[in-house]
C-alpha positions as CSV (number, residue, x, y, z in Angstrom):
1,X,0.0,-0.1,-0.2
2,X,1.8,3.5,-0.9
3,X,2.1,5.8,2.0
4,X,1.8,9.5,1.5
5,X,5.6,10.9,1.5
6,X,6.2,14.5,2.3
7,X,9.6,16.0,1.6
8,X,10.5,18.8,4.1
9,X,12.9,21.6,3.4
10,X,16.0,21.7,5.0
11,X,15.3,25.0,6.7
12,X,12.2,26.8,8.1
13,X,11.7,30.5,8.6
14,X,9.3,30.3,11.7
15,X,8.8,28.1,14.6
16,X,6.3,28.3,17.8
17,X,5.4,26.4,21.0
18,X,1.8,24.7,21.0
19,X,0.9,22.9,24.0
20,X,-1.4,19.8,23.9
21,X,-4.6,20.5,25.3
22,X,-7.0,18.0,27.2
23,X,-9.4,18.4,24.5
24,X,-6.8,17.1,21.7
25,X,-6.9,13.5,23.6
26,X,-8.8,10.6,22.1
27,X,-10.3,7.4,23.4
28,X,-6.9,5.9,22.4
29,X,-5.1,8.5,25.0
30,X,-3.0,10.5,22.7
31,X,-3.6,13.1,20.3
32,X,-6.1,12.2,17.8
33,X,-5.3,12.9,14.3
34,X,-8.0,15.5,13.9
35,X,-6.3,17.5,16.6
36,X,-3.3,17.3,14.9
37,X,-5.0,19.0,11.8
38,X,-6.1,21.9,14.6
39,X,-2.4,22.0,15.7
40,X,-1.2,22.7,12.2
41,X,-4.1,25.2,11.9
42,X,-2.7,27.0,15.1
43,X,0.7,26.9,13.7
44,X,-0.1,28.3,10.4
45,X,-2.4,31.2,12.1
46,X,1.0,31.9,14.2
47,X,3.0,32.0,11.2
48,X,1.0,34.2,9.2
49,X,0.7,36.7,12.4
50,X,4.3,36.6,12.8
51,X,4.6,38.5,9.2
52,X,1.5,40.5,9.8
53,X,-1.1,38.6,7.9
54,X,-4.0,36.5,8.6
55,X,-6.1,33.9,6.7
56,X,-8.5,36.7,5.9
57,X,-5.9,39.5,4.8
58,X,-2.7,38.2,3.0
59,X,-1.6,41.6,1.9
60,X,-5.1,42.3,0.5
61,X,-6.2,38.6,-0.5
62,X,-7.8,35.8,1.5
63,X,-6.8,32.1,1.8
64,X,-8.5,28.7,1.3
65,X,-7.3,25.7,1.9
66,X,-6.9,23.4,-1.1
67,X,-5.5,20.4,0.4
68,X,-3.7,18.9,3.3
69,X,-1.4,15.9,3.8
70,X,-0.2,14.8,7.3
71,X,2.5,12.0,8.0
72,X,2.2,10.6,11.0
73,X,5.7,9.8,12.8
74,X,5.1,10.1,16.5
75,X,2.4,10.1,19.4
76,X,1.6,13.4,21.6
77,X,0.1,13.4,25.0
78,X,-1.5,15.8,27.4
79,X,1.1,18.2,28.7
80,X,3.6,17.9,25.7
81,X,4.7,20.6,24.0
82,X,5.2,21.0,20.4
83,X,7.7,22.9,18.5
84,X,6.0,23.7,15.2
85,X,8.2,24.6,12.3
86,X,7.1,26.5,9.5
87,X,7.7,27.8,6.1
88,X,5.9,28.6,2.7
89,X,7.2,27.1,-0.4
90,X,6.4,26.3,-3.8
91,X,4.7,29.7,-5.1
92,X,2.7,29.6,-8.0
93,X,0.4,32.5,-9.7
94,X,-2.5,31.7,-7.2
95,X,-1.1,29.8,-4.3
96,X,1.6,28.3,-2.5
97,X,2.3,25.3,-0.2
98,X,2.8,25.8,3.7
99,X,5.0,22.9,5.1
100,X,5.2,22.1,8.7
101,X,7.4,20.0,11.1
102,X,6.1,19.1,14.5
103,X,8.5,17.8,17.1
104,X,8.6,17.4,20.9
105,X,11.4,17.3,23.1
106,X,11.7,14.4,26.2
107,X,14.2,14.3,28.3
108,X,16.3,16.5,26.2
109,X,16.0,14.6,23.2
110,X,13.8,15.8,19.9
111,X,11.3,13.3,18.7
112,X,9.3,14.0,15.4
113,X,6.0,13.9,15.7
114,X,4.6,14.7,12.1
115,X,5.6,16.0,8.7
116,X,2.5,18.1,6.8
117,X,1.7,20.5,4.0
118,X,-1.2,22.7,3.4
119,X,-1.9,23.7,-0.3
120,X,-3.0,27.3,0.1
121,X,-4.7,29.5,-2.6
122,X,-5.5,32.9,-2.8
123,X,-9.5,33.9,-2.7
124,X,-11.3,36.8,-2.6
125,X,-14.3,35.9,-0.1
126,X,-16.6,38.6,-1.2
127,X,-16.4,38.2,-5.0
128,X,-16.0,34.4,-4.1
129,X,-13.3,33.6,-6.8
130,X,-9.3,32.9,-6.9
131,X,-7.0,36.0,-7.0
132,X,-3.5,36.2,-7.6
133,X,-0.8,36.0,-4.8
134,X,0.1,39.4,-3.7
135,X,3.8,39.9,-4.6
136,X,4.7,41.6,-1.3
137,X,3.5,38.7,0.5
138,X,5.3,36.4,-1.7
139,X,8.5,38.1,-1.0
140,X,8.0,38.5,2.7
141,X,7.0,34.8,3.3
142,X,9.8,33.2,1.2
143,X,12.2,34.2,3.7
């Protein structure tokens, strides 16, 4: 059976810490796959905020998620602190990818939890149509 393989870049332009909440825990006693998607969403919001943007205002354009892929590598538990490393890559005329590396540290040892990618498309919510990636945002997010 073929598995998703996400190729991460060597360097990331941003990282943040995200604590695991009790509401992230599923019946298996660990963070559920749906919660990992929420954690990625939080990392994306912090990444955009760091550059002065939001999903509704990327230098005048909105954004909508076109696709998502997550490659699970390890477990998370209540009380873990996630380091989420993030970078924007693969810009096209109308969109780009955001890549994520989720890690936790236990006893001074880093453990990879997940690789992820979200495909983002620039979108005008009032006109309900796809728009071009603003050049100023493209330049800012690529560093």
